[in-house]
N, C-alpha and C positions, 0 to 999 in steps of 0.2 A: 818425462821421457821426448822424445820428438816420431809422429808416427809417421810408416810409410805412407806414401799420396797412392792410393787405390790404386788410378788410370794409367795401366802402362802402357796408351796408346801414343804413337811415337810419329816419326813422318824422315824417311828415307832418305837426306837429303841426291843421292847421288840416284833412283826415280824421279826426280821430279826435271819437267820434259817442257816449259811453258817458261817464260818470265814471271808471270804469275802466275801461281797453281790453289784454286778457290779449293778447299776439304772440309768437308762434313764430319762430327763425330755425335753419336748418340744413344747417352747408358743405356745396359739390355738393365735387365729388374739385378740381377747379382751384382752387377757396377752399382748401382743408385744402394744398396745397402751397404755396399760397401762403403762408398759418399758419405751417406749418413753418422754410422759409425765413425769415420774421419771425421768428419766435424761437429760432432753431438747434434744432430737434427733428428727430428723425433722422425720425418721420413721427405726419403726423397722420391714425387711423383713423375717428374721428368727431368731431363736432363740433355740438354747438346749445345753444342757449338761450329759456327762457322766460322773456318781462319782459311784468311792469307797467305801467301806464302812466298817472300821475295828477296830472290837470291840480289848478294850483297859482293863487293868485294871482299880478297882475300878472307874466302869460307866463312863470310856472313851471312845469316839471313833476319828479314824484321819480316815475324806474324801481328798482323792483323786482326782483328774478328769481333767476334759478338758471341757470349755465352749466359744463355737462357736455361731457368728452371722453374718449376715451379714446387713452391718447398711446402712442409710441415716444421714447426718448434715449437714450444711447450714454452708459456708465456712467464714470463719471469713472477708472478702477479702471482698465477692460480694455480699454474702448469696443466691449460685448456686450449687443446693446437690452440695457435695463430698459425693462418695460413699464408702466403709470403709466395711475390714472384718476384726473380732475380733476373735482368734484365746491364748484361757491363759488357762494355767494348772496351779495351784493349789494345795495348799494343807493342810487341818490346822486341826483342835481338836479340838472337843466339847467336853468340860466336865462340869458335873452337879456347879451350879452359885454359892456353898459350896464354892467346893473343890478353881474354880476359888481366889475367894477373902480372904481362909484364904493360897496360893496359892504370896501371895503378900509379905513378906519380902523376904527382900535382894538386892542384885542391881537388878533391870528390863535388858533384854536383846535385846539388839537392832539387833540380827541378827536372834533372832528365830521369829516366828509371836505371839503375846500374843493366846490362846485357844477364842474362842469364846464360847457362854456359851448356853448350851440343854436347853428346853422349856418343861420342868417335864419329861417325857422319852420320848418327839421328839427331832430330830435334823432341827434345820430349817431350810434347804438349799436353799429354797426359799429364803429368806431375805437373805442368805450371798451374792446368787447368783445374787441378784439384786444392792445390794451394789461394787460387785466384778465390775461386767456392769458397774458400774457406774464409776468407776473409773480406767476405761483401759479402758474410749473413748480417743481419740485425745482434747486433751483440747484447740487449734485451731485451725483447723478441713481447710484447704486448695485445695484448685485443683492444679495439676504441671501446675506452669506457672504462677501461682496466685502472683500479688506483687499489694503493698500497696504502689501507686504514695505518696511521701514525702516529705516536700518541710521546708526549715527551717526558723524558723522566722522571719522577718526583726529585723535587728536589731538595727535599728534607733530610735524604737520601746520599749522603755528602761524599760517602766512599764509600766500597762491596762489601764491605762490613756490617754497614748502621747499621743493620736492621738486626742482626747475630749480635753485639754489644750491647742492644737496648734489649733483649731477649736474656743475655748471662746474668744469672744470681748475682745477685753484692751479698756482701761477708758482713758482717758485722763490724769494722771498724775505720770503715768511712772508706777502705781503699776499693777499690774493683780487683775482679781477682781471685 
């Protein structure tokens, strides 16, 4: 099931007054808690972003900036706290949905990020930052020195029921069972 991004921050494109608009966002306690639940993070201590919005032609916008967060994840080894800092720089374009659908002709480029859709006249920057936060997390967090003591399986147990077969009582006619 897809989760709804917790940050509902948006930039109304009609309120942009300069060629380059710089905006700052910072999550409050409730938003940080919602981000933690969204991304399955133990704690989001801080979350802030600075973005620059540049209007392009045709109702398109280029958004670039930086996301910074202090978080605590659970170690995949022993579930202990793993503190981490995220510092992600990004650049993405937001286009009207009808332009994105019309741009699907030709070969897709894996070098360029596809544009995000505007929501009416708003840039849904909160949803974008929520998703960026989620994909920027360490997928297998662990503390330095953590190790998982793994032991090779006993080769004498060739298949999963080998030990049960050995324990099964023998019948007198020389046939198991």
